[in-house]
C-alpha positions in Angstrom: 1.5 -25.1 -17.5 4.3 -23.8 -19.2 5.0 -24.8 -22.5 8.7 -26.1 -21.4 9.8 -29.3 -22.1 9.1 -30.6 -18.8 12.1 -33.5 -17.1 11.9 -35.0 -13.6 13.4 -33.0 -10.6 15.9 -34.8 -8.0 16.2 -33.5 -4.6 18.7 -34.3 -2.4 18.4 -33.6 1.6 20.6 -33.5 4.4 19.8 -32.9 7.8 16.6 -30.7 6.9 13.4 -31.2 9.3 13.9 -34.9 10.7 15.2 -36.0 7.8 19.2 -37.2 8.0 19.6 -37.9 3.9 17.8 -39.1 1.5 17.3 -38.3 -2.3 13.5 -38.4 -4.4 13.2 -38.2 -8.0 9.9 -36.8 -9.2 8.4 -36.4 -12.4 6.0 -33.5 -13.8 2.8 -34.0 -12.7 1.0 -35.2 -9.3 3.9 -36.5 -6.5 2.1 -38.0 -3.6 3.9 -38.4 -0.1 2.4 -41.1 1.2 2.5 -41.8 4.9 1.4 -41.4 8.2 2.2 -38.0 10.3 5.6 -37.6 12.2 7.6 -39.7 8.4 9.2 -36.7 6.9 6.4 -36.3 4.6 6.2 -31.9 5.9 10.3 -32.2 5.9 11.1 -33.4 2.7 7.9 -30.1 1.4 9.8 -27.9 3.2 13.3 -29.4 1.4 11.7 -29.2 -1.5 11.1 -24.6 -0.5 15.0 -23.8 0.5 16.4 -25.4 -2.5 13.5 -23.4 -4.4 14.1 -20.1 -2.2 12.6 -20.3 1.0 13.5 -18.9 4.4 11.2 -21.4 6.0 13.1 -24.4 6.3 14.7 -25.6 9.6 18.1 -27.4 10.8 17.4 -31.1 12.2 17.4 -30.5 15.7 21.0 -32.8 16.3 22.8 -30.9 13.3 24.6 -27.8 13.0 25.0 -27.6 8.3 22.0 -28.9 6.4 21.7 -29.1 2.6 19.0 -29.4 0.1 19.9 -29.6 -3.8 17.9 -29.1 -6.1 18.4 -30.4 -10.0 15.7 -29.2 -12.4 15.8 -29.1 -16.0 20.0 -30.0 -16.4 20.5 -27.2 -13.8 21.5 -27.9 -9.9 20.3 -25.2 -7.1 21.5 -25.9 -3.8 20.8 -24.2 -0.5 23.0 -24.7 2.6 21.4 -23.8 5.8 24.2 -23.1 8.9 23.5 -22.8 12.9 24.3 -19.9 14.0 23.5 -19.0 17.7 19.7 -18.8 18.1 19.5 -18.1 13.9 19.9 -20.5 10.9 22.2 -19.0 8.1 21.2 -19.9 4.4 23.2 -19.3 1.8 24.1 -20.5 -2.1 21.4 -20.3 -5.0 18.2 -20.9 -5.2 15.7 -21.3 -7.3 13.9 -18.4 -6.7 16.0 -14.7 -6.5 13.1 -13.7 -4.3 10.6 -16.3 -2.7 7.9 -14.1 -1.5 5.1 -14.6 -4.3 5.9 -18.3 -3.2 5.2 -18.4 0.1 2.3 -17.1 0.1 1.4 -18.7 -3.0 2.5 -22.0 -3.9 4.1 -23.0 -0.1 0.8 -24.3 1.2 1.6 -26.0 3.7 -0.1 -26.1 7.0 1.1 -22.5 9.1 0.6 -21.4 5.6 -0.1 -17.5 5.1 -2.8 -17.1 2.7 -3.9 -20.3 3.1 -4.8 -20.2 7.3 -6.6 -15.8 6.7 -9.6 -18.0 6.5 -9.2 -19.2 9.2 -8.3 -16.0 11.2 -10.6 -13.7 9.3 -7.0 -12.1 8.4 -7.2 -8.9 6.2 -7.5 -11.5 2.4 -6.5 -7.7 0.4 -3.8 -7.1 1.9 -2.2 -10.4 1.4 -3.4 -10.7 -2.3 -1.0 -6.8 -2.8 1.7 -8.0 -0.1 4.1 -8.8 -3.4 3.0 -5.4 -5.7 5.1 -2.5 -3.7 2.6 0.0 -3.7 4.7 2.4 -2.6 7.2 1.9 -5.8 4.0 2.7 -8.0 3.0 5.7 -5.6 6.4 6.7 -6.4 6.0 6.1 -9.7 2.6 7.7 -10.4 4.6 10.9 -8.9 7.2 11.4 -11.2 4.7 10.5 -14.3 2.6 13.5 -12.8 5.5 15.4 -12.1 6.5 14.7 -15.8 3.3 15.3 -17.4 3.1 18.9 -15.2 6.8 19.7 -17.0 5.1 19.0 -19.9 1.9 20.5 -19.8 3.7 23.7 -18.5 5.7 23.6 -21.5 3.4 22.7 -23.9 1.3 25.9 -22.4 5.2 28.2 -23.3 5.0 27.2 -26.5 1.2 28.8 -27.2 2.6 31.4 -25.2 5.0 31.2 -27.8 3.0 31.0 -30.6 1.6 34.0 -29.1 4.3 35.8 -29.3 5.4 35.0 -32.6 2.9 37.8 -34.6 4.5 40.5 -32.7 7.7 39.8 -32.6 8.0 39.2 -36.5 6.7 42.4 -36.3 8.5 44.5 -34.2 11.4 42.6 -36.3 10.2 44.3 -39.2 9.9 48.0 -38.2 13.3 47.3 -37.0 14.3 46.5 -40.4 12.8 49.6 -41.9 14.4 52.0 -38.9 17.1 50.1 -40.2 16.8 51.1 -42.9 15.7 54.5 -42.7 19.0 54.8 -40.6 21.4 53.6 -43.1 19.5 56.0 -45.6 20.0 59.1 -43.1 23.6 58.3 -42.2 24.7 57.4 -46.2 23.1 61.3 -46.4 25.5 62.6 -43.8 28.3 60.8 -44.7 27.9 62.4 -48.5 27.8 65.9 -46.9 30.9 65.4 -44.7 32.6 64.3 -47.8 31.5 66.8 -50.2 32.1 69.3 -47.0 35.9 67.5 -46.7 36.7 67.8 -50.4 36.3 71.7 -50.1 38.2 72.1 -47.1 41.8 70.7 -45.2 41.9 68.5 -42.5 42.8 69.2 -39.6 45.4 66.9 -37.4 42.8 68.0 -34.6 40.0 67.5 -37.2 41.5 63.6 -37.5 41.7 63.0 -33.5 38.4 64.0 -33.6 36.9 61.4 -35.4 39.0 59.2 -34.2 37.8 59.9 -30.3 34.0 59.9 -31.7 34.6 56.0 -33.6 36.5 55.4 -30.3 33.4 56.6 -28.0 30.8 54.5 -30.6 33.4 51.6 -29.7 33.6 51.4 -26.3 29.6 52.6 -26.8 28.9 49.5 -27.8 31.0 47.5 -25.8 29.2 48.6 -22.7 25.7 48.2 -24.0 27.3 44.3 -24.7 28.3 44.0 -20.9 25.6 45.3 -19.2 23.5 42.4 -21.2 25.9 40.2 -19.5 25.2 41.1 -16.6 21.8 40.9 -16.9 21.5 37.6 -18.1 24.1 36.8 -15.4 22.0 37.9 -12.3 18.8 36.3 -14.0 21.5 32.9 -13.5 22.4 33.5 -10.0 18.9 34.3 -9.0 17.6 30.9 -10.7 20.4 29.1 -8.5 19.7 31.4 -5.6 15.9 30.0 -5.8 16.8 26.3 -6.7 19.1 26.2 -3.7 16.7 27.3 -1.5 14.0 24.8 -2.5 16.3 21.7 -2.1 17.7 23.3 1.1 14.1 24.1 2.3 13.7 19.9 1.0 16.8 18.8 2.6 15.7 20.7 6.1 12.2 18.7 6.0 13.9 15.3 5.5 13.4 13.0 9.2 17.7 13.4 10.8 19.6 11.1 9.4 20.5 8.4 12.2 24.0 6.0 11.4 22.8 3.5 13.7 19.1 3.0 12.0 19.3 0.9 9.1 21.8 -1.3 11.3 19.0 -1.4 14.7 15.8 -2.6 11.5 18.0 -5.0 9.9 18.8 -7.4 13.6 14.9 -6.6 14.7 14.4 -8.1 11.7 16.9 -10.8 12.0 15.0 -11.0 15.7 11.7 -11.0 14.3 12.9 -13.9 11.6 14.6 -15.9 14.2 11.2 -15.8 16.0 9.4 -16.8 13.4 11.1 -20.1 12.3 10.3 -20.4 15.7 7.0 -20.9 15.9 6.8 -22.5 12.2 8.3 -25.2 13.8 6.1 -24.9 16.9 3.0 -24.6 15.1 4.3 -28.2 12.7 5.0 -30.1 16.3 1.9 -28.6 17.3 0.1 -30.0 14.0 1.5 -33.0 13.8 1.0 -33.6 17.9 -3.5 -32.5 17.4 -3.4 -34.7 14.3 -2.4 -37.6 16.2 -4.7 -37.8 18.8 -7.5 -37.3 17.0 -6.7 -40.2 14.6 -6.1 -42.3 18.5 -9.7 -40.4 19.1 -11.0 -41.9 16.1 -8.9 -44.9 16.3 -7.9 -44.6 13.6 -4.3 -45.2 13.1 -3.4 -48.6 12.1 0.3 -48.6 13.5 0.1 -47.8 17.1 -3.3 -49.9 17.3 -1.4 -52.7 16.4 1.7 -52.5 18.8 -1.3 -50.8 21.2 -3.0 -54.9 20.9 0.2 -56.3 21.9 0.1 -54.6 25.5 -0.4 -56.3 28.4 -3.1 -55.5 30.7 -2.9 -53.8 33.4 -3.0 -55.6 37.3 -6.2 -53.1 37.6 -7.6 -54.0 34.5 -8.1 -57.5 32.7 -9.2 -55.8 29.7 -7.1 -56.0 26.6 -6.1 -52.2 25.5 -7.5 -52.6 22.1 -10.8 -53.7 23.6 -10.6 -50.7 26.0 -10.0 -48.4 22.8 -12.6 -49.7 21.1 -15.5 -50.5 23.3 -15.2 -48.4 26.2 -16.8 -45.1 25.0 -16.3 -43.2 27.9 -12.8 -44.1 28.9 -9.6 -44.7 27.1 -6.1 -45.9 28.0 -4.0 -43.0 27.5 -1.6 -43.9 25.3 1.6 -41.3 26.2 1.4 -42.7 30.2 -0.7 -46.0 30.3 -3.5 -44.9 32.5 -7.0 -44.8 32.3 -8.4 -42.1 31.4 -12.1 -40.4 30.3 -12.2 -39.7 26.9 -13.8 -36.4 27.4 -10.9 -35.0 28.8 -8.2 -36.8 26.6 -10.8 -34.5 23.7 -10.4 -31.4 26.5 -6.3 -31.4 26.1 -6.8 -31.5 22.2 -8.7 -28.6 22.3 -6.2 -27.3 24.2 -3.6 -27.8 21.8 -5.6 -26.8 19.0 -6.4 -23.3 20.6 -2.4 -23.0 21.7 -2.0 -24.1 17.6 -4.1 -21.4 16.8 -2.7 -18.5 19.0 0.8 -19.5 17.8 -0.7 -18.9 14.3 -2.0 -15.6 15.2 1.6 -14.8 17.3 3.3 -16.1 13.5 0.5 -13.5 11.6 1.7 -10.6 13.7 5.7 -10.9 13.9 4.7 -11.2 9.8 3.2 -7.3 10.2 6.0 -6.4 12.2 9.1 -7.6 9.9 6.5 -5.9 6.7 6.5 -2.9 9.1 10.6 -2.7 9.5 10.8 -3.5 5.8 8.9 -0.8 4.9 10.6 1.7 7.0 13.5 0.4 5.8 13.1 1.3 2.7 11.8 4.1 3.4 15.0 5.3 5.4 17.0 4.0 2.0 15.1 6.3 -0.2 15.6 9.5 2.9 18.9 8.2 2.7 19.6 7.9 -1.4 16.9 12.0 -1.8 19.3 13.1 0.8 22.7 12.0 -0.9 21.0 13.7 -4.2 20.1 16.9 -2.9 23.7 17.5 -1.2 25.3 16.6 -4.5 22.8 18.7 -6.0 23.7 21.1 -3.5 27.4 20.8 -4.0 27.1 22.0 -7.7 24.7 24.4 -7.7 27.4 26.1 -5.2 30.5 25.3 -7.0 28.2 26.8 -10.2 27.0 30.3 -7.9 30.6 31.0 -7.5 32.3 30.8 -10.4 29.1 33.1 -11.8 29.8 35.7 -8.6 33.1 35.8 -9.6 32.1 36.2 -13.2 29.4 38.6 -12.6 32.0 40.9 -10.5 34.6 40.9 -13.6 31.3 42.2 -15.6 30.2 44.8 -13.2 34.4 46.0 -12.9 35.0 45.8 -16.5 31.7 47.8 -16.8 33.2 50.9 -14.7 36.7 50.3 -16.9 34.1 50.8 -20.0 32.1 53.7 -17.9 35.2 55.6 -17.0 36.5 55.3 -20.2 33.4 56.6 -22.2 33.5 59.5 -19.4 36.9 60.5 -20.3 36.8 59.6 -24.4 34.0 62.0 -24.2 35.5 65.1 -22.1 38.5 64.4 -24.8 36.3 64.9 -27.5 34.8 68.3 -26.6 37.9 69.7 -25.9 39.1 68.4 -29.4 35.6 69.5 -31.1 35.6 73.3 -29.3 39.7 73.3 -30.1 38.1 73.2 -33.7 34.8 74.9 -33.6 37.7 78.0 -32.5 39.9 76.9 -35.0 37.7 76.8 -38.2 35.3 78.3 -40.5 31.5 77.5 -40.2 32.4 74.6 -43.3 34.9 73.0 -40.3 32.3 73.3 -37.6 29.4 72.0 -40.1 32.1 69.1 -40.4 32.5 68.8 -36.8 28.8 68.8 -36.1 28.4 65.7 -39.3 30.7 63.6 -37.7 29.3 64.2 -34.4 26.0 63.0 -36.0 27.4 60.2 -38.3 29.0 58.7 -35.2 25.9 58.9 -33.4 23.8 57.2 -36.1 26.1 54.4 -36.4 25.7 53.8 -32.1 22.1 53.7 -33.2 22.2 52.1 -36.1 24.4 49.7 -34.6 21.7 48.8 -31.7 19.2 48.6 -33.9 21.2 46.3 -35.9 21.8 44.1 -32.5 18.0 44.4 -31.5 17.1 42.7 -34.8 19.7 40.2 -34.2 18.2 39.3 -31.3 14.9 39.5 -31.7 15.8 36.8 -35.0 17.3 34.9 -32.3 14.7 34.1 -30.2 12.0 33.8 -33.7 14.1 31.1 -34.6 13.8 30.0 -31.0 10.4 29.7 -31.2 10.1 27.9 -34.0 12.7 25.5 -33.3 11.4 24.9 -30.5 8.0 24.8 -31.8 8.8 21.7 -33.8 8.8 19.8 -30.5 5.0 20.3 -30.4 3.9 17.6 -32.1 6.7 15.3 -30.1 5.6 16.9 -26.3 1.6 16.3 -27.4 2.8 12.5 -27.7 4.4 12.2 -24.9 1.7 13.8 -22.5 -0.5 11.3 -24.0 1.2 8.4 -23.1 2.1 9.3 -19.9 -1.5 10.0 -19.0 -1.9 6.2 -20.2 1.3 5.5 -18.2 -0.5 7.1 -15.2 -3.7 5.5 -16.3 -2.6 2.1 -16.1 -0.6 2.5 -12.6 -3.4 4.4 -11.3 -5.8 1.3 -12.3 -3.4 -1.6 -11.7 -3.6 -2.4 -8.1 -7.2 -2.3 -8.9 -6.6 -4.6 -11.5 -5.1 -7.0 -9.1 -7.9 -6.8 -6.7 -10.7 -7.7 -9.7 -8.6 -9.9 -11.2 -8.0 -11.9 -7.2 -11.9 -11.7 -6.5 -12.7 -13.0 -10.4 -10.6 -15.3 -9.8 -11.6 -16.7 -6.5 -14.9 -17.0 -7.2 -14.4 -18.4 -10.2 -12.7 -21.4 -8.7 -14.5 -21.7 -5.8 -17.7 -21.9 -7.9 -16.0 -24.9 -9.7 -14.7 -27.0 -6.2 -17.8 -26.5 -4.4 -19.9 -28.5 -7.4 -16.3 -31.2 -7.8 -16.7 -31.3 -3.5 -20.5 -31.6 -3.5 -21.2 -29.7 0.1 -24.8 -30.0 0.1 -25.4 -27.3 2.3 -23.6 -24.7 0.7 -25.0 -22.7 -2.5 -21.7 -20.2 -3.0 -19.0 -19.1 -1.0 -17.7 -15.9 -2.9 -15.5 -12.2 -2.0 -16.8 -9.4 -2.9 -14.2 -5.8 -2.8 -16.5 -3.3 -1.6 -15.4 0.7 -0.9 -15.3 1.6 2.6 -14.1 5.1 4.7 -11.6 4.1 6.9 -9.4 7.2 9.2 -6.1 7.5 8.0 -4.4 9.7 10.2 -6.7 12.6 10.3 -8.7 12.2 7.6 -11.1 9.7 6.3 -10.2 8.0 3.2 -12.0 5.3 0.5 -10.1 1.4 1.3 -11.2 -1.5 -0.8 -11.8 -4.2 1.0 -12.6 -8.0 -0.1 -15.9 -9.2 2.2 -16.2 -12.4 2.2 -19.7 -14.6 2.4 -20.8 -17.9 2.5 -24.4 -19.2 1.4 -25.9 -22.0 2.7 -29.3 -23.4 1.7 -31.8 -24.8 3.9 -33.3 -28.1 4.5 -36.3 -26.7 3.0 -35.2 -25.2 -0.1 -34.3 -21.5 0.6 -31.1 -20.0 1.2 -29.3 -17.3 3.0 -26.2 -15.8 4.2 -23.8 -17.1 6.7 -20.6 -16.4 8.6 -17.2 -17.6 8.2 -17.0 -18.5 11.7 -19.8 -21.4 10.7 -18.0 -23.1 8.3 -16.6 -26.2 9.2 -13.0 -26.9 9.4 -13.0 -28.4 5.9 -15.1 -25.7 4.7 -12.9 -23.2 5.8 -9.5 -25.4 4.5 -11.4 -25.9 1.3 -11.6 -21.4 1.1 -8.6 -20.9 1.9 -6.4 -23.2 -0.3 -8.6 -21.8 -3.7 -8.2 -18.7 -2.0 -4.0 -19.4 -2.8 -4.7 -20.7 -5.6 -6.5 -17.4 -7.3 -3.3 -15.8 -5.5 -0.8 -18.4 -7.2 -2.8 -17.7 -10.8 -3.3 -13.9 -10.3 0.2 -13.0 -9.5 1.0 -15.7 -13.0 3.4 -17.3 -9.8 3.7 -19.5 -12.6 6.3 -17.9 -15.2 8.5 -18.4 -12.9 7.9 -21.0 -10.4 6.4 -24.7 -12.0 5.9 -26.2 -8.6 3.2 -26.3 -5.6 3.6 -27.8 -2.7 1.2 -29.0 0.1 -0.1 -31.0 3.1 -2.2 -31.0 6.3 -5.6 -32.2 4.1 -6.5 -34.3 7.0 -9.5 -32.0 7.7 -11.2 -33.6 4.6 -12.9 -36.9 3.3 -10.0 -39.2 1.1 -13.0 -38.3 -1.5 -13.3 -34.8 -1.6 -9.0 -34.9 -1.4 -8.7 -36.0 -3.7 -10.9 -33.8 -6.3 -9.3 -30.9 -4.9 -5.6 -32.9 -5.9 -6.7 -33.4 -8.8 -7.7 -29.5 -9.4 -4.7 -27.9 -8.6 -3.1 -30.2 -11.0 -4.1 -28.9 -13.7 -2.5 -25.4 -12.9 1.6 -26.5 -12.1 3.7 -28.3 -13.6 4.8 -30.0 -10.3 2.1 -30.9 -7.4 3.8 -32.1 -4.3 1.3 -33.2 -2.2 2.0 -35.2 1.5 -1.4 -37.7 2.8 -1.9 -39.9 5.3 -2.6 -43.3 2.9 -6.0 -43.5 3.1 -6.3 -41.2 1.5 -3.8 -41.8 -1.1 -5.8 -44.4 -1.9 -8.1 -42.4 -3.6 -6.3 -40.5 -6.1 -5.7 -42.0 -9.8 -3.2 -44.9 -9.9 -1.3 -43.0 -12.5 0.6 -40.7 -10.3 4.0 -41.0 -9.0 3.8 -41.9 -4.4 6.6 -41.6 -2.7 6.1 -44.2 0.4 9.1 -44.4 2.1 11.6 -40.8 2.8 
């Protein structure tokens, strides 16, 4: 599927699985590992998995270290395995940084979870969505929703500002008119002062009174500025204290920090991983044992048959062992203890082994679920810890700013009191001077004093009006500047809406793509493999109400349907548990292939590894392998010799590992 010029790959292996040491080269296309069970075919696949990034590989039982090195396209990827107590530690530079998708949908060994999901009737939807970080998607949705709310609030504020703009412009025009009127009145008073002043000589008291009146005007103007600054500072303090309270409440609502929680989770995950690897080994061993015994019961293990043919007959039984194996339907010579036992007894034992194998798979699934829950808990702990640190940092910054603003407010209030005191003193001085001038002067002098007081008052009022006009002018300029952002904000809100729609439908899209892909490939494969009495196997995505805490929520689920055809041609729906082992294997593999394609695993990983196809007949195995080979650059499959003979000769065959 890759557009790159593909080269042959080389794998070097030491002490992985049952392999001491080996080196194999594979070409692009289909590579068949042909051989009997217990011939290290699965161990080689494990080595491939280790080099590609999986943790699901085992060390040779008598070795403390191992190694798998894959050379591909002039790059070498080395993975070292080291025994550490009951655990296997893996180090190096594998092909993949994160093997999650590959473990689920590309490394299709017998114990593969996606492949086994059909057999164990597992949660197919959960498997498809497991590689998707739904929590991250929900967080991103929340962040975008919050941003959308902020943008919408800002746009609503702009609408209010647009409605306020005409009133502000009208108020500014009215202020301009009042300012002009005050200036005209002030000019008239000043002219009258000049006329009166020209006919009278000014006394020292009059000059001093004028100075006091000028000083009083400036003090009152300063007091207005300080009052404005105090009001602004108090508003900022209120906002900061509100933010501090909100953050403190959020911090209190977070779960209590436990410094040992992460380490405890890490230890538990490590223990579960160790148990999972142990189960992996047990599952593989049981599978090999079951397959070997099935072959012996069927008489289809030629090497062992040949060896048994050369065994001496027992004292109590003069028939050749091979004759016993082939001719006596009721009893066989046990190939483990040498005694004659009923076939039914061995079949019962094999059934028990199958049950144990299924039980081990179920345990493996439970461990995977526990590890998923623990990883989710670990992510939540990390998220909570990061949020707590962020809140604490913000609280520190806010507290520092509050202290700074409180100090500034205290200075402003102190300055305000000083100004008030000075104004009172200056007003008293002015009143005293005014009385003194009035008692010592004639009517013209008294008139001049009144005119100066009036001019001083007009100048103060004019200054206030001009400050109001400047303030409203700044508001108008700020609104006009802010309104320039309106189109940008509207564009951003539309972008957020599209992003939210994409995120909210992403999960549903993955679900539907997985269902469509499974159904399409299942239909083709059933036609290729020619299961005569199966009309169709298909997935259906359904919405069901499930209990979540105290409320019911709608949740999507995948239902697997089996439609059969009876001998008289009538179609009917059957249940999953009535599928044969072969049909279940095919269904599980196609489900894994659907996941491989839906998650585009081929974009990062050119390999698919496949084994344990013995439940299918040779022709169907050949057809299925050829079908899978169309969707990856390198397909490595482990087959029994008689099954590998059904494949075309132009593929690569490896018969000795």
